[in-house]
Residue frames as a rotation matrix with the C-alpha (Angstrom) as fourth column:
MET 1
-0.282 -0.241 0.929 -44.19
0.841 0.403 0.360 -20.84
-0.461 0.883 0.089 -17.49
ALA 2
-0.937 -0.310 -0.158 -44.33
0.213 -0.870 0.445 -18.05
-0.276 0.383 0.881 -20.09
ASN 3
-0.718 0.675 0.171 -47.28
-0.245 -0.474 0.846 -15.88
0.652 0.565 0.506 -20.90
GLU 4
-0.344 0.613 -0.711 -49.04
0.853 0.521 0.036 -16.84
0.392 -0.594 -0.703 -17.61
LYS 5
0.048 0.493 0.869 -51.46
-0.185 -0.850 0.493 -14.40
0.982 -0.184 0.050 -16.02
PRO 6
-0.705 -0.367 0.607 -51.55
-0.655 0.009 -0.755 -14.04
0.272 -0.930 -0.247 -12.18
ASP 7
-0.027 0.803 0.596 -54.79
-0.835 0.310 -0.455 -15.99
-0.550 -0.510 0.662 -12.03
ILE 8
0.926 0.263 -0.270 -53.81
-0.375 0.717 -0.587 -18.53
0.039 0.645 0.763 -14.64
GLU 9
-0.034 -0.942 0.333 -50.96
-0.802 0.225 0.554 -21.10
-0.597 -0.248 -0.763 -14.08
ILE 10
0.701 0.053 -0.712 -49.58
-0.559 0.661 -0.501 -23.63
0.444 0.749 0.493 -16.58
ARG 11
0.161 -0.619 0.769 -47.98
-0.696 0.481 0.533 -26.66
-0.700 -0.621 -0.353 -14.88
ARG 12
0.336 -0.207 -0.919 -45.98
-0.776 0.491 -0.395 -29.20
0.533 0.846 0.004 -17.01
PHE 13
0.410 -0.139 0.902 -45.55
-0.552 0.749 0.367 -32.87
-0.726 -0.648 0.230 -16.24
VAL 14
-0.118 -0.444 -0.888 -43.13
-0.949 0.314 -0.031 -34.93
0.293 0.839 -0.458 -18.31
VAL 15
0.172 0.332 0.928 -44.45
-0.691 0.712 -0.126 -38.43
-0.702 -0.619 0.352 -18.26
GLY 16
0.854 0.450 0.262 -44.09
-0.225 0.773 -0.594 -41.85
-0.470 0.448 0.761 -19.79
PRO 17
0.386 -0.784 0.486 -41.44
0.604 0.613 0.509 -43.78
-0.697 0.097 0.710 -21.73
ILE 18
-0.053 -0.449 0.892 -41.03
0.965 -0.254 -0.070 -41.23
0.258 0.857 0.446 -24.48
GLN 19
-0.639 -0.321 -0.699 -41.23
0.636 -0.731 -0.245 -38.08
-0.432 -0.601 0.672 -22.29
THR 20
-0.261 0.746 0.612 -44.49
0.733 -0.260 0.628 -36.72
0.628 0.613 -0.479 -23.12
ASN 21
-0.973 -0.051 0.224 -45.49
-0.058 -0.890 -0.453 -33.19
0.222 -0.454 0.863 -22.03
CYS 22
-0.021 0.971 -0.236 -48.69
0.899 0.122 0.420 -33.19
0.437 -0.204 -0.876 -20.01
TYR 23
-0.862 -0.261 0.434 -49.95
0.108 -0.932 -0.346 -29.82
0.494 -0.252 0.832 -19.06
ALA 24
-0.047 0.855 -0.516 -52.46
0.998 0.060 0.007 -28.59
0.037 -0.514 -0.857 -16.41
VAL 25
-0.554 0.032 0.832 -54.04
0.141 -0.981 0.131 -25.12
0.820 0.190 0.540 -16.79
VAL 26
-0.284 0.395 -0.873 -55.01
0.956 0.190 -0.225 -23.98
0.077 -0.899 -0.432 -13.28
SER 27
-0.722 0.149 0.675 -57.24
-0.044 -0.984 0.170 -20.98
0.690 0.093 0.718 -12.66
ASN 28
-0.141 0.719 0.680 -59.37
-0.901 -0.378 0.212 -20.15
0.410 -0.583 0.701 -9.55
GLY 29
-0.318 -0.028 0.948 -58.87
-0.758 0.608 -0.236 -23.55
-0.569 -0.793 -0.215 -8.02
HIS 30
0.709 0.589 0.388 -59.99
-0.153 0.666 -0.730 -25.45
-0.689 0.458 0.562 -11.17
ALA 31
-0.341 -0.909 -0.239 -57.99
-0.540 -0.018 0.841 -27.12
-0.769 0.416 -0.485 -13.91
ILE 32
0.916 0.296 -0.271 -58.00
-0.399 0.606 -0.688 -28.83
-0.039 0.738 0.674 -17.30
VAL 33
0.046 -0.860 0.508 -55.40
-0.249 0.483 0.840 -31.54
-0.967 -0.165 -0.192 -17.79
ILE 34
0.664 0.111 -0.740 -54.06
-0.728 -0.128 -0.673 -31.77
-0.169 0.986 -0.005 -21.37
ASP 35
0.447 -0.492 -0.747 -52.42
-0.484 0.569 -0.664 -35.06
0.752 0.659 0.016 -22.66
PRO 36
0.275 -0.335 0.901 -51.93
-0.865 0.323 0.384 -37.23
-0.420 -0.885 -0.201 -19.51
GLY 37
0.256 -0.135 -0.957 -49.89
-0.733 0.619 -0.283 -39.88
0.631 0.774 0.060 -21.30
ALA 38
-0.064 -0.248 -0.967 -48.97
0.484 0.839 -0.248 -41.73
0.873 -0.484 0.067 -18.13
ALA 39
-0.811 -0.390 -0.436 -48.90
0.523 -0.149 -0.839 -41.33
0.262 -0.909 0.325 -14.36
GLY 40
-0.195 0.791 0.580 -52.47
0.065 -0.580 0.812 -40.17
0.979 0.196 0.062 -14.14
ALA 41
0.601 0.477 -0.641 -52.71
0.644 0.187 0.742 -40.96
0.474 -0.859 -0.194 -10.41
ALA 42
-0.258 -0.856 -0.447 -49.39
0.946 -0.317 0.063 -39.15
-0.196 -0.407 0.892 -9.73
ILE 43
-0.708 -0.002 0.706 -50.64
0.402 -0.823 0.401 -36.17
0.581 0.568 0.584 -11.62
ALA 44
0.316 0.947 0.053 -53.80
0.278 -0.146 0.949 -36.09
0.907 -0.285 -0.309 -9.57
ARG 45
0.546 -0.211 -0.811 -51.73
0.837 0.091 0.540 -36.15
-0.040 -0.973 0.227 -6.35
GLU 46
-0.614 -0.787 0.061 -49.53
0.789 -0.609 0.081 -33.28
-0.026 0.097 0.995 -7.59
LEU 47
-0.439 0.549 0.711 -52.58
0.202 -0.711 0.674 -31.22
0.875 0.440 0.201 -8.29
GLY 48
-0.972 -0.011 -0.236 -53.69
0.237 -0.067 -0.969 -31.69
-0.005 -0.998 0.068 -4.67
ASP 49
-0.334 0.877 -0.344 -56.91
0.403 -0.197 -0.894 -29.69
-0.852 -0.438 -0.288 -3.87
VAL 50
-0.722 0.059 -0.690 -57.27
-0.587 -0.580 0.565 -28.36
-0.366 0.813 0.453 -7.49
VAL 51
0.249 0.812 0.528 -60.64
-0.034 0.552 -0.833 -29.59
-0.968 0.189 0.165 -8.98
VAL 52
-0.898 -0.439 0.030 -59.95
-0.032 0.134 0.990 -31.09
-0.439 0.888 -0.135 -12.44
ASP 53
-0.026 0.940 -0.340 -62.91
-0.628 -0.280 -0.727 -30.10
-0.778 0.194 0.597 -14.62
GLU 54
0.927 0.317 -0.201 -61.87
-0.340 0.479 -0.809 -31.91
-0.160 0.819 0.552 -17.83
ILE 55
-0.044 -0.906 0.421 -59.16
0.009 0.421 0.907 -34.14
-0.999 0.044 -0.010 -19.17
ILE 56
0.828 0.303 -0.472 -58.43
-0.369 -0.339 -0.865 -33.24
-0.422 0.891 -0.169 -22.89
ALA 57
0.120 -0.809 0.576 -56.29
0.442 0.563 0.698 -34.97
-0.889 0.171 0.425 -25.42
THR 58
-0.068 -0.172 -0.983 -54.75
-0.669 -0.723 0.173 -33.22
-0.740 0.669 -0.066 -28.40
HIS 59
-0.025 0.083 -0.996 -54.83
-0.866 0.496 0.063 -36.67
0.500 0.864 0.060 -30.17
GLY 60
0.768 0.578 0.276 -55.34
-0.636 0.643 0.426 -40.31
0.069 -0.503 0.861 -29.45
HIS 61
0.117 -0.784 -0.609 -51.81
-0.213 0.579 -0.787 -41.82
0.970 0.222 -0.099 -29.44
GLY 62
0.582 0.158 -0.797 -51.04
0.550 0.646 0.529 -43.87
0.599 -0.747 0.290 -26.27
ASP 63
-0.337 -0.852 -0.401 -48.29
0.889 -0.147 -0.433 -41.67
0.310 -0.503 0.807 -25.12
HIS 64
-0.807 0.190 0.559 -50.84
-0.213 -0.977 0.024 -38.75
0.551 -0.099 0.829 -24.74
VAL 65
0.030 0.949 0.315 -53.76
-0.831 -0.152 0.535 -40.68
0.555 -0.278 0.784 -23.30
GLY 66
-0.243 -0.204 -0.948 -52.32
0.173 0.953 -0.249 -43.69
0.954 -0.224 -0.197 -21.39
GLY 67
-0.941 -0.194 -0.277 -52.85
0.306 -0.141 -0.942 -41.79
0.144 -0.971 0.192 -18.12
VAL 68
-0.547 0.770 0.330 -56.36
-0.510 -0.619 0.598 -40.70
0.664 0.159 0.731 -18.79
LYS 69
0.206 0.767 -0.608 -58.11
0.072 0.607 0.791 -43.54
0.976 -0.207 0.069 -17.03
ALA 70
-0.230 -0.342 -0.911 -56.10
0.926 0.209 -0.313 -43.22
0.298 -0.916 0.269 -13.77
LEU 71
-0.990 -0.136 0.035 -56.50
0.118 -0.941 -0.317 -39.50
0.076 -0.310 0.948 -13.67
ALA 72
-0.325 0.941 0.090 -60.27
-0.445 -0.236 0.864 -39.84
0.834 0.241 0.496 -14.39
ASP 73
0.163 0.379 -0.911 -60.61
0.512 0.757 0.406 -42.45
0.844 -0.532 -0.071 -11.66
ALA 74
-0.483 -0.536 -0.693 -58.90
0.866 -0.174 -0.469 -40.19
0.131 -0.826 0.548 -9.28
THR 75
-0.970 0.064 -0.236 -60.71
-0.034 -0.991 -0.126 -36.92
-0.242 -0.114 0.964 -10.07
GLY 76
-0.136 0.968 0.209 -63.98
0.602 0.248 -0.759 -37.99
-0.787 0.023 -0.616 -11.57
ALA 77
-0.292 -0.140 -0.946 -63.19
-0.449 -0.854 0.265 -35.61
-0.845 0.502 0.186 -14.51
PRO 78
0.780 0.535 0.325 -64.69
0.038 0.477 -0.878 -36.30
-0.625 0.697 0.351 -17.96
PHE 79
-0.348 -0.878 0.328 -62.49
0.374 0.191 0.908 -37.10
-0.860 0.438 0.262 -21.03
TRP 80
0.748 0.573 -0.334 -62.75
-0.078 -0.425 -0.902 -35.04
-0.659 0.701 -0.274 -24.25
ILE 81
-0.507 -0.834 0.218 -60.93
0.155 0.161 0.975 -35.57
-0.848 0.528 0.047 -27.63
GLY 82
-0.408 0.246 -0.879 -61.50
-0.879 -0.364 0.306 -35.03
-0.245 0.898 0.365 -31.39
GLU 83
0.511 0.724 0.465 -64.03
-0.628 0.683 -0.374 -37.62
-0.588 -0.101 0.803 -32.58
PRO 84
0.676 -0.269 -0.686 -61.85
-0.510 0.501 -0.699 -39.17
0.532 0.823 0.201 -35.34
ASP 85
-0.385 -0.911 -0.146 -59.35
-0.469 0.329 -0.820 -40.22
0.795 -0.247 -0.554 -32.57
ALA 86
0.140 0.534 0.834 -61.81
-0.988 0.022 0.152 -41.35
0.063 -0.845 0.531 -29.92
GLU 87
0.960 0.267 -0.079 -61.71
-0.257 0.959 0.121 -45.03
0.108 -0.096 0.990 -30.79
ARG 88
0.299 -0.916 -0.268 -57.91
0.077 0.303 -0.950 -45.07
0.951 0.264 0.161 -31.21
ALA 89
-0.240 -0.362 0.901 -57.56
-0.742 -0.531 -0.411 -43.73
0.627 -0.766 -0.141 -27.63
THR 90
0.588 0.637 0.498 -59.48
-0.809 0.472 0.350 -46.69
-0.012 -0.609 0.793 -26.28
HIS 91
0.885 -0.406 -0.228 -56.69
0.338 0.896 -0.286 -49.06
0.320 0.176 0.931 -27.37
SER 92
0.518 -0.747 0.417 -53.84
-0.576 -0.665 -0.475 -46.85
0.632 0.005 -0.775 -25.84
GLY 93
0.518 -0.301 0.801 -52.91
-0.745 0.301 0.595 -49.61
-0.420 -0.905 -0.068 -23.31
SER 94
0.773 -0.174 0.610 -51.82
0.331 0.931 -0.155 -51.99
-0.540 0.322 0.777 -25.98
PRO 95
-0.276 -0.956 -0.101 -48.54
0.374 -0.203 0.905 -51.88
-0.886 0.212 0.413 -27.77
GLY 96
0.680 0.557 -0.476 -48.87
-0.146 -0.534 -0.833 -49.51
-0.719 0.636 -0.282 -30.66
SER 97
0.957 -0.261 -0.125 -46.95
-0.115 0.054 -0.992 -49.07
0.266 0.964 0.021 -33.99
LEU 98
0.222 -0.953 0.208 -43.71
-0.729 -0.303 -0.613 -48.54
0.647 -0.016 -0.762 -32.09
GLY 99
0.003 -0.173 -0.985 -44.12
0.255 0.952 -0.166 -51.59
0.967 -0.251 0.047 -29.80
ILE 100
-0.917 -0.361 0.171 -44.65
-0.045 -0.332 -0.942 -49.49
0.397 -0.871 0.288 -26.68
ALA 101
-0.035 0.948 -0.317 -47.49
0.674 0.257 0.693 -50.04
0.738 -0.189 -0.648 -24.31
TYR 102
-0.554 -0.056 0.831 -48.88
-0.312 -0.911 -0.269 -47.31
0.772 -0.409 0.487 -22.02
ASP 103
-0.862 0.062 0.503 -50.54
-0.490 0.152 -0.858 -47.33
-0.130 -0.986 -0.101 -18.65
ASP 104
-0.436 0.794 0.423 -54.18
0.331 0.579 -0.745 -48.07
-0.837 -0.185 -0.515 -19.69
ASP 105
-0.509 0.452 0.732 -56.69
0.776 -0.126 0.618 -47.83
0.372 0.883 -0.287 -22.42
ALA 106
-0.967 0.251 0.039 -58.51
-0.250 -0.919 -0.306 -44.43
-0.041 -0.306 0.951 -22.28
PRO 107
-0.306 0.938 0.164 -62.23
0.405 0.284 -0.869 -44.45
-0.862 -0.200 -0.467 -21.60
MET 108
-0.254 0.392 0.884 -64.53
0.927 -0.161 0.338 -43.53
0.275 0.906 -0.322 -24.50
ALA 109
-0.973 -0.230 0.027 -64.76
0.216 -0.942 -0.258 -39.77
0.085 -0.246 0.966 -24.51
SER 110
-0.247 0.900 -0.360 -67.89
0.750 -0.058 -0.658 -38.01
-0.613 -0.433 -0.661 -23.12
ARG 111
0.652 0.423 -0.629 -67.53
0.001 -0.831 -0.557 -35.16
-0.758 0.363 -0.542 -25.49
PHE 112
0.141 -0.646 0.750 -65.98
0.955 0.288 0.068 -34.82
-0.260 0.707 0.658 -28.90
LEU 113
0.184 -0.174 -0.967 -64.20
0.165 -0.965 0.205 -31.56
-0.969 -0.198 -0.149 -29.59
ALA 114
0.227 0.084 0.970 -64.41
0.956 0.173 -0.239 -29.84
-0.188 0.981 -0.041 -33.00
GLU 115
-0.658 -0.536 0.528 -63.34
0.665 -0.743 0.076 -26.66
0.352 0.401 0.846 -34.83
GLY 116
-0.351 0.528 0.773 -64.82
-0.087 -0.840 0.535 -23.64
0.932 0.120 0.341 -33.16
ASP 117
0.612 0.530 -0.588 -65.59
0.496 0.322 0.806 -25.17
0.617 -0.785 -0.065 -29.81
GLU 118
0.040 -0.581 0.813 -64.41
-0.539 -0.698 -0.472 -23.40
0.842 -0.419 -0.341 -26.69
VAL 119
0.276 -0.087 -0.957 -62.97
0.708 0.692 0.141 -24.86
0.651 -0.716 0.253 -23.54
ARG 120
0.301 -0.110 0.947 -63.02
-0.384 -0.923 0.014 -22.79
0.873 -0.368 -0.320 -20.38
VAL 121
0.273 -0.120 -0.954 -61.46
0.851 0.493 0.181 -23.15
0.449 -0.862 0.237 -16.94
GLY 122
-0.062 -0.183 -0.981 -61.55
0.790 -0.610 0.064 -20.29
-0.610 -0.771 0.182 -14.49
ASP 123
0.391 0.116 -0.913 -60.40
-0.158 -0.969 -0.190 -17.16
-0.907 0.219 -0.360 -16.25
ALA 124
-0.625 -0.758 -0.184 -58.92
-0.382 0.093 0.919 -18.99
-0.680 0.645 -0.348 -19.18
THR 125
0.617 0.778 0.115 -60.60
-0.286 0.358 -0.889 -19.79
-0.733 0.516 0.443 -22.56
PHE 126
-0.561 -0.805 0.190 -59.37
-0.222 0.368 0.903 -21.89
-0.797 0.465 -0.385 -25.30
GLN 127
0.390 0.679 -0.622 -60.56
-0.821 -0.049 -0.568 -22.21
-0.416 0.733 0.538 -28.92
VAL 128
0.130 -0.250 0.959 -60.42
0.113 0.965 0.236 -25.54
-0.985 0.077 0.154 -30.48
LEU 129
0.178 -0.162 -0.971 -58.67
-0.932 -0.345 -0.113 -25.64
-0.316 0.925 -0.212 -33.85
GLU 130
0.910 0.095 0.403 -58.87
0.025 0.959 -0.282 -28.99
-0.413 0.267 0.871 -35.91
ALA 131
0.217 -0.856 -0.469 -55.34
-0.950 -0.296 0.102 -30.04
-0.226 0.423 -0.877 -36.94
PRO 132
0.829 0.118 0.547 -55.36
-0.084 0.993 -0.086 -33.52
-0.553 0.025 0.832 -38.56
GLY 133
0.629 -0.639 -0.444 -52.38
-0.627 -0.080 -0.775 -34.99
0.459 0.765 -0.451 -40.12
HIS 134
-0.608 -0.724 0.326 -50.34
-0.765 0.424 -0.485 -36.56
0.213 -0.544 -0.811 -37.38
THR 135
-0.817 0.536 0.211 -53.54
0.450 0.823 -0.347 -38.34
-0.359 -0.189 -0.914 -36.59
PRO 136
-0.445 0.690 0.571 -57.04
0.675 -0.161 0.720 -37.88
0.589 0.706 -0.394 -38.11
GLY 137
0.516 0.857 0.012 -58.45
0.610 -0.377 0.696 -36.24
0.601 -0.352 -0.717 -35.06
GLY 138
-0.387 -0.854 -0.347 -55.69
0.914 -0.305 -0.268 -33.96
0.123 -0.421 0.899 -33.92
ILE 139
0.675 0.659 0.332 -56.58
0.603 -0.752 0.266 -30.69
0.425 0.021 -0.905 -32.30
VAL 140
-0.626 -0.780 0.009 -54.86
0.557 -0.455 -0.694 -27.54
0.545 -0.430 0.720 -30.96
LEU 141
0.411 0.646 -0.644 -56.12
0.912 -0.299 0.282 -25.51
-0.010 -0.703 -0.711 -27.98
LEU 142
-0.396 -0.523 0.754 -55.52
0.545 -0.795 -0.265 -21.68
0.739 0.306 0.601 -28.74
GLY 143
0.453 0.507 -0.734 -55.71
0.887 -0.342 0.311 -19.29
-0.093 -0.791 -0.604 -25.82
GLU 144
0.976 -0.088 0.199 -54.60
-0.051 -0.981 -0.186 -15.87
0.211 0.171 -0.962 -25.14
GLY 145
0.357 -0.931 0.073 -50.82
-0.933 -0.359 -0.023 -15.86
0.048 -0.060 -0.997 -25.86
VAL 146
-0.581 -0.664 0.471 -50.50
-0.657 0.724 0.211 -19.61
-0.481 -0.187 -0.857 -25.79
ALA 147
0.429 0.654 -0.623 -51.41
-0.862 0.503 -0.066 -22.75
0.270 0.565 0.780 -27.76
PHE 148
-0.069 -0.323 0.944 -51.25
-0.438 0.860 0.262 -26.47
-0.896 -0.395 -0.201 -26.86
VAL 149
0.175 0.059 -0.983 -50.23
-0.983 -0.051 -0.178 -27.88
-0.061 0.997 0.049 -30.22
GLY 150
0.820 0.131 0.557 -49.80
-0.178 0.983 0.031 -31.62
-0.544 -0.125 0.830 -29.21
ASP 151
-0.039 -0.848 0.529 -47.60
0.378 0.477 0.793 -33.34
-0.925 0.231 0.302 -31.78
THR 152
0.803 0.434 0.408 -48.64
0.557 -0.306 -0.772 -31.06
-0.211 0.847 -0.488 -34.66
ILE 153
0.674 -0.629 0.388 -45.78
-0.143 -0.626 -0.766 -28.56
0.725 0.461 -0.512 -34.42
PHE 154
0.554 -0.656 -0.512 -42.37
0.761 0.149 0.632 -28.91
-0.338 -0.740 0.582 -32.64
LYS 155
0.502 -0.577 -0.644 -39.42
-0.389 -0.816 0.427 -26.44
-0.772 0.036 -0.635 -32.53
GLY 156
-0.386 -0.672 -0.632 -38.12
-0.817 -0.069 0.573 -26.71
-0.429 0.737 -0.522 -36.16
ALA 157
-0.992 -0.007 -0.124 -40.19
-0.072 0.849 0.524 -29.71
0.102 0.529 -0.843 -37.11
VAL 158
-0.127 0.992 -0.011 -43.74
-0.951 -0.119 0.285 -31.36
0.282 0.047 0.958 -37.20
GLY 159
0.118 0.194 0.974 -45.27
-0.626 0.776 -0.079 -34.52
-0.771 -0.600 0.212 -36.08
ARG 160
-0.899 -0.437 0.037 -44.48
-0.258 0.595 0.761 -37.61
-0.355 0.675 -0.647 -37.96
THR 161
0.040 0.923 -0.382 -47.04
-0.910 -0.124 -0.395 -38.86
-0.412 0.363 0.836 -40.49
ASP 162
-0.446 -0.348 -0.825 -45.79
-0.680 0.731 0.059 -42.35
0.582 0.587 -0.562 -41.15
LEU 163
-0.924 0.211 0.318 -47.90
-0.108 0.655 -0.748 -43.91
-0.366 -0.726 -0.582 -38.29
PRO 164
-0.564 0.788 0.247 -51.42
0.822 0.505 0.264 -45.38
0.083 0.352 -0.932 -38.94
GLY 165
0.460 0.875 -0.150 -53.92
0.865 -0.480 -0.149 -42.65
-0.202 -0.061 -0.977 -39.77
GLY 166
-0.009 -0.522 -0.853 -51.15
0.137 -0.845 0.516 -40.02
-0.991 -0.112 0.079 -40.50
SER 167
0.498 0.194 0.845 -50.99
0.857 0.038 -0.514 -38.12
-0.132 0.980 -0.148 -43.73
PRO 168
-0.568 -0.734 -0.372 -48.33
0.639 -0.678 0.363 -35.49
-0.519 -0.032 0.854 -44.87
THR 169
-0.611 0.397 0.685 -50.84
0.475 -0.509 0.718 -33.97
0.634 0.764 0.122 -47.34
VAL 170
0.371 0.921 -0.118 -53.42
0.601 -0.142 0.787 -33.47
0.708 -0.363 -0.606 -44.73
LEU 171
0.216 -0.499 -0.839 -50.89
0.885 -0.263 0.384 -32.22
-0.413 -0.826 0.385 -42.16
ALA 172
-0.745 -0.581 0.328 -49.59
0.667 -0.631 0.396 -29.62
-0.023 0.513 0.858 -44.72
GLU 173
-0.175 0.772 0.611 -53.14
0.384 -0.518 0.764 -28.31
0.907 0.368 -0.206 -45.24
ALA 174
0.651 0.458 -0.605 -53.72
0.707 -0.076 0.703 -28.18
0.276 -0.886 -0.373 -41.45
LEU 175
-0.152 -0.789 -0.596 -50.41
0.871 -0.392 0.297 -26.26
-0.468 -0.473 0.746 -40.99
LYS 176
-0.700 -0.001 0.715 -51.47
0.490 -0.728 0.479 -23.66
0.520 0.686 0.509 -43.63
ARG 177
0.352 0.899 0.259 -54.62
0.314 -0.374 0.873 -22.97
0.882 -0.226 -0.414 -41.59
LEU 178
0.610 -0.186 -0.770 -52.77
0.787 0.027 0.617 -22.75
-0.094 -0.982 0.163 -38.37
ARG 179
-0.468 -0.849 0.245 -50.27
0.883 -0.440 0.162 -20.38
-0.030 0.292 0.956 -39.86
ASP 180
-0.530 0.393 0.751 -53.12
0.169 -0.819 0.548 -17.96
0.831 0.417 0.368 -40.42
ARG 181
0.476 0.862 -0.175 -54.99
0.280 0.040 0.959 -18.64
0.834 -0.506 -0.222 -37.18
ILE 182
0.613 -0.282 -0.738 -52.28
0.790 0.177 0.588 -18.49
-0.035 -0.943 0.331 -34.57
PRO 183
0.964 -0.235 0.127 -50.83
-0.206 -0.957 -0.207 -15.03
0.170 0.173 -0.970 -33.89
ALA 184
0.359 -0.930 -0.079 -47.04
-0.040 0.069 -0.997 -14.67
0.932 0.361 -0.013 -34.20
GLU 185
-0.279 -0.524 0.805 -46.48
-0.773 -0.375 -0.512 -13.79
0.570 -0.765 -0.300 -30.56
THR 186
0.713 0.663 0.227 -48.17
-0.654 0.515 0.554 -17.02
0.250 -0.544 0.801 -29.33
VAL 187
-0.376 -0.771 0.513 -46.17
-0.893 0.450 0.023 -19.47
-0.249 -0.449 -0.858 -27.20
LEU 188
0.340 0.444 -0.829 -46.42
-0.649 0.749 0.136 -23.01
0.681 0.492 0.543 -28.61
LEU 189
-0.221 -0.304 0.927 -46.44
-0.869 0.493 -0.045 -25.77
-0.443 -0.815 -0.373 -26.01
PRO 190
-0.110 0.066 -0.992 -45.81
-0.806 0.578 0.127 -29.00
0.582 0.813 -0.010 -27.82
GLY 191
0.892 0.452 -0.010 -46.41
-0.392 0.784 0.482 -32.70
0.226 -0.426 0.876 -26.75
HIS 192
0.645 -0.753 -0.129 -42.69
0.760 0.613 0.216 -33.37
-0.084 -0.237 0.968 -26.58
ASP 193
-0.292 -0.927 0.236 -39.46
0.893 -0.353 -0.281 -31.30
0.343 0.128 0.930 -25.95
ASP 194
-0.669 -0.195 -0.717 -39.35
0.606 -0.702 -0.375 -27.59
-0.430 -0.685 0.588 -25.31
ALA 195
0.495 0.824 -0.274 -41.77
0.524 -0.535 -0.663 -24.63
-0.693 0.185 -0.697 -25.93
THR 196
-0.692 -0.572 0.440 -41.18
0.709 -0.425 0.563 -22.40
-0.135 0.702 0.699 -28.95
THR 197
-0.269 0.658 -0.703 -43.17
-0.121 -0.747 -0.653 -19.41
-0.955 -0.090 0.281 -30.41
MET 198
0.597 0.514 0.616 -45.14
0.569 0.270 -0.777 -19.10
-0.566 0.814 -0.131 -33.60
ALA 199
0.847 -0.319 -0.425 -42.96
-0.472 -0.818 -0.329 -16.24
-0.243 0.480 -0.843 -34.78
ASP 200
-0.161 -0.947 0.278 -39.88
-0.674 0.311 0.670 -18.51
-0.721 -0.080 -0.688 -34.43
GLU 201
-0.237 0.095 0.967 -41.46
0.394 0.919 0.006 -21.30
-0.888 0.382 -0.255 -36.37
LEU 202
0.851 0.519 0.084 -42.69
0.295 -0.338 -0.894 -18.94
-0.435 0.785 -0.441 -39.09
ARG 203
0.554 -0.719 -0.421 -39.14
-0.783 -0.621 0.030 -17.78
-0.283 0.313 -0.907 -39.54
SER 204
-0.359 -0.933 0.028 -37.24
-0.922 0.359 0.148 -21.15
-0.148 0.027 -0.989 -39.32
ASN 205
-0.214 0.341 0.915 -39.54
-0.202 0.901 -0.383 -24.17
-0.956 -0.267 -0.124 -39.44
PRO 206
-0.949 -0.222 -0.222 -39.33
-0.237 0.046 0.970 -25.49
-0.205 0.974 -0.096 -43.06
TYR 207
-0.681 0.727 0.088 -42.88
0.725 0.652 0.224 -26.75
0.105 0.217 -0.971 -42.74
LEU 208
0.296 0.780 -0.552 -44.24
0.808 -0.512 -0.291 -23.34
-0.510 -0.359 -0.782 -41.90
VAL 209
-0.474 -0.540 -0.695 -42.13
0.075 -0.812 0.580 -20.96
-0.877 0.223 0.425 -43.87
GLY 210
-0.998 -0.060 -0.006 -43.76
0.006 -0.197 0.980 -19.40
-0.060 0.979 0.197 -46.85
């Protein structure tokens, strides 16, 4: 995947009924897994001997956390999320607003991530940026040359705000902050569909232009 260093590998797993992107950042035999929306046990098998240090969710929707329990059971890794979405994640196994049920309810998180926190795995470090609007507890993980943006930013679009807890006003303010915080050359890895870059979105995404 783009912008990888020799000692840092990013693996993508497309999981669940609405094709959610789950990512594993692997460095020096350890990994963090971001947004395991389904197939947690299968993800653990695919990672093999890699030690999963943490499971992190960019937000609490079921399509991003439905596989947390199985992955945690298989690896013993703790689960981290933004505090405003922690309770939402514990109901991820039940049918949500779209009538879709996911694998399991996520466990209650053992750590709440907030603005300015750092997440490290091997030689990789990521800064937590709060990005509410799609959900109240949405976060972005910003690393060197790459950012995991969940459902906050897509290629030419942004996450929907008409689901419970969403707010177009709050999202607009979050996008203004991200526009200033994320360098233009950064590769954006979203929760669905293909990667993009901040430069491309600043040029063409109507929610980020200006």
